[in-house]
N, C-alpha and C positions, 0 to 999 in steps of 0.2 A: 228409517226402515226401508230396505230394498230387497228385491228377490234376485239380484245379480249374484256374481261369484267373486266380487271384490269389496272388501270393507276397510281398505286402508284409509288413513287420514287424508282428508281433502280430495278423495277420489271422485265423489259425487259433486262436491262444490268446494271451492277454496276456503269458504268460511265455516264449513262443517268439520268439527273435530272428532265426531264419533258416528260410525255407521254400523247398523245391526242388520244381519242377514236373516231372512225368514222366507217361508214359502209364500207364493203369491196371495193365497187367501188370508194369511196372517198379515201381510202388508196392507191389504184392503181393510182388515179388521182394525188395525192400529190407526189407519187413516180416518176411519169412521169415528173411533174413540177420540182422536185428536191429540193423543199423548202416548208416551212409551212407558211411563211409570204406572201401568195399570195391571192388575191381576185378572187376566182374562178368564180364570176359573171361577172367580167370585164376584167380579164387578161387571155391571152392564156396559155394553158398547154405547148405548144411548136409550132413548125412549121411543116406542112405537107410536103409530097413529092413534092407537087406542089408549095411550097414556101409560102403558105398562112398560117396565124395563125389558130390554132385549139383550140377551146374553149371547156369547159366541156359540154356545151349544144350540141355540135356537136357529141360527142361520148357517151353521156348518153343514155341508151336504153329507148324507150318508152314502154308503157304498152303492146302493141301488141307483141313486141319482147320478153318481159319478159314472157308473157303467152305462147308463142310458145316454150320456153325452159322449162317451168315448167312441161309440160306433160312428158318430159323425166326424170326430177328429181323426179316426184311423180308417177312413174310407179310401181304399186303394185307387178308386177311379179319380179322386181329386188329385193325387200325386201323378197319375198317368197324364191327366189333362194339363197340369201345370209344367211338367218336365219333359213332355214328348218333344217339344220344339222350343228350345231356350231362346232362339233368335226371333221368334214370332212376336209381333206387336211391340217391338222395341225400336221405333224409328230413330230416336236420338242415338242409340247405340249403333244402329246400322249405318247412320250418316257419318260416323267417325272415320276419317281416312287413316290408313295404316301403311307405313313404308314397307317395301319388300326388300329382300336381301338376306344374306347369311348372318350379317352382324347388326346388332341393334344400334340405331342412330340416336345418340344421346343429345336430343334437343333440349333447349333451355326449359327447365320445368322446376317449380318449387315443390312438386310432389315426388318426383323421382330424379335422382342424379347418379352419375357414375361414382361408385364407392371408391375410396382412396386406398383400400387395403393392399392393392398390388402396385402402388406407385413405387418407382425405383426398384422394381423386381429384377433379381438376377438369379441364375441357377445356383449360385453359391450362397448357402445360408450364412447369416451374419454371426452366428455363434452366440454364446452366453458370456457376458463380461460383467465385471463388477460395476456397482453403482457408486459414483463419487459426487460429493458436494450437492446432494439432493436436498430439496426443501419440501416441507409438508404443504400439500395443497389443501387438505382438510383433516380435521381431527374429530371423529364422531364417538358417541357413546355406544351403549348396547342396543341390540335389536334394530339396526338399520336395515330396512327391507329393500328388496329390488324395486318396490314402488317409490321409495325415497331416492334410489340411485337412478333408475331408468325414467326417461320421459314418459309421462302418462297424463291424459286428460287435456283440458284447455289451458291456455296461457295468455297472459296479459300483453298489451302493446309495449309495455315498458321493459319486458324481459328481453334477454339477448335474442331468443327465437322470434319474438314479436318485432323487434327492431330490424332483424335480418329480413323478415318477410316484407315489411314495409319498405325496406330499401330496394326490394325487387318489384315494388308496385302492387303488392297484395293489400287490399283493404282489410281493416280490422274485422269486419263482418265476415270475411272469407278466410280467416285464419284456420278454421276447422280445429283439429286436435293433433296432438303429437302422434297418436295412433294412426290417424289418416295420412300423416306425412312421414311415416317410418321409413319410406323409401328414399328420403333425402337426408343424408348424413349431416348436412350443414344445419338443418333444423334440429336433428336429434342430439348432436353433440352439444349444442347450445342449451338443450334441456336436461342434460345429464347432471345429476346432483342439484337440480333446480327446483325440487319439490318445495312447496310453500311451508311444509312442516318440518323439514330437516333442520338440524341444529349443529352448526360447526362450532366446536368448543374453542377454536382459536379466537373467535369474536368475543370482545368484552361484554359483560352483562348489560342489559338496559338499565335505565335509571331506577326502575322499580326492582331490580335484582334478577329479573327473569332473563332467560337466554333468548337471543335474537333468533328468529325462525326465518328460513328461506335459504336459497342457494347462494350464500355470500362467503367470502374469505378475505384474508389480508394479503396484500402484496406490497412490500416495502412500507408496511405500516398503514397503508390505505385500504379502506374497505371497498370491495367491488364484487361483481358477480363472479362465481367460480370459473365460468367459461372465460371471462376476460383475463383473469389472473393466469389461467392455464395457457392461454395464447401468448402472454407476455413471457412466461417461463419457457415455452417452446421457442420463441423468437430469440431469447438470449442463451439457448442451449442448456438450460438447467433441468435436470430430471426431477420429477416430483413423486411424492409418496402419499398414500392415504392411510391414516391410522384409524382404528376402530376397536370396539369392545367385543362383547359376546355376540354370537349368532349373526355375524355380518352376512348380508345377502339372503335373509329369510324371505319366504313368500314365493310368488310365481317365478319360474326359472326364465326370466326375461333375457333374451340374447343381447338387447341393447344395454342392459346394465353392465355387461362386460365390454361390448363394442364401444360404447360411449366413454368408458373409463380409459380404454386404450387410445382413442382418438384425442383425448385431452392431454395425452403425453405422460400418463401415470405409468411408472415402471414397476411398482410393487404396491401391494396392499399388505399392511401389517395389522393383524387383528388378534383378538383373544381366542376366537373360534369362528368357524365358517359354516354356512349352510352348504350341504354336500354338492348340489348342482351348480351353485354360483362359483364355488371354488374351482370346479372343473371348467366352467365357462371362462373364468379369468385365465387359466392355463391355456385354453384354446385360443385366446386372443393374445397370448404372449406376455400377459401381466403376471408377475410372480406373486403367488399367495404365500405370505410368511406369517408365522404364528408365534405369539409370545409364549414363553415357557414359564412354568412355576407361577409365582406371584407377580411377575412383571406385567404391567399394563400401562396405559396412557397416564392414569392417575398416579400410580406409584412412581413413574419416571418423571412426573411433573412436566410433561411436554406442553409447550405453549404455542408452538409454530414458529418461534423465532430461532430455532436451532437449524443446523445443517447436519446432514447424515451421510455416512458411507455404509455400504453393505459389502462386506468381504466374504470370500469363500465361494464366489460365483465364477465358474469357468466351465469349459467344455467337458471336464471330468466330473461333472455334477452327478450325484447319486440321489435317488428318491429319498425324501425325508431325511436328508442330511442336516447337520447343523451349519448355520451361517451366522455371521456376526454383524450386529448393527452397532456402528460407532456414532455416538451422539456428541456433537461439538456445540457447546452452549455459548451464548454471547459473552459471558464473563471469562471465556477462555478455557473453562474446564472441559474435560472429556470423559465419556463413559462408554463402556462396551457392554452390550447386551446380547446373549445368545438367543437365536431364533430358530424355530423349526421350519425347514423348507417344506411347504405343503404341495410339492410336486410328488405325487404318491406312486406313480408307475414309471417304468422305463420309457414307454411311448410318450408320456407327458414330457419327459426330458427332451425327447426328439422334437416335440412341438415347440418348446421354448427355444431350442437351438436354432430352429427355422424361423422364429419370430411369430409363431402361432400356427394353428392347424390349417388356415387357408393357404399360406405359401408352402407349407409342408405338403399338402395334397397336390397342389399345382406342380411342384417340382417332381413329385412321384409320377404324375401323369405325363410330364414332358421328358422325363429321363429315358 
């Protein structure tokens, strides 16, 4: 039970599979009760010092009590005193030296690093081309949220992010969280698709028949972290795709869910349906959102991850929501073509993709 605004799997702790949101007083009430399977209307929270049962209604404050406390919480003088001088009584902050100049100096840091989104930038957009001989980086089921995709929470020393920080001399106790290190793309891209509850359907079931959880995939038949496989595909020039089911990208509209996907080299996501904002974010990062049509989906197509893929119909004459073709080449030599709906929904989104994303698009506009 928590009073925050996130109840995704493993968000509070990697071993916790279910989180329930409630108001702060209810969180305290459940903590006193010591269990969540309690009917707070009819069951007591516990026993009072007089030996009598104590119910939620006995300790819940009424409106008069709440109003009496609100005058202390909403005292304007408190805010004036605390915010009148934000630099006062902050010797540690004041002691930090800061460089001067018009350009930021990118010193070595594991918290903030120069992002790679403008590397090899030129004034000429690269255009939109077809995708050939792509491989599946991941195959997911329904309801993959942005918390599954985007790095969030703490991480272990054995993860790619943990190994990276240790290679930079960061002690495990100083890892902090993905959220604290969101300014360093090296950490964040290693945490993309690394949620401990995500399930890649490319992986064979465990001995007990259950699906393996965590950010792993197959590369050349070998199981490894998704980040490691993505880097191998980038090194050998192989484009990658992500397949998914219904409601891909639900949850908070995390920018790193799209940025991390792009940095891993994913050229397109092919899903049964999308959450509205995540679809837009993918386009903004130059990742093509494609949608299965009719009854086609991962299960119906019997995709295993061993196939190679072409996506035809992609060129600079692209139109919003046009049809493109997914060609599947299986290991047995058979071939299948599947129509897909291009979920680039507006003309300006076509321009974003032609430029490789909204960031180079805006920069070229500013420099033109």
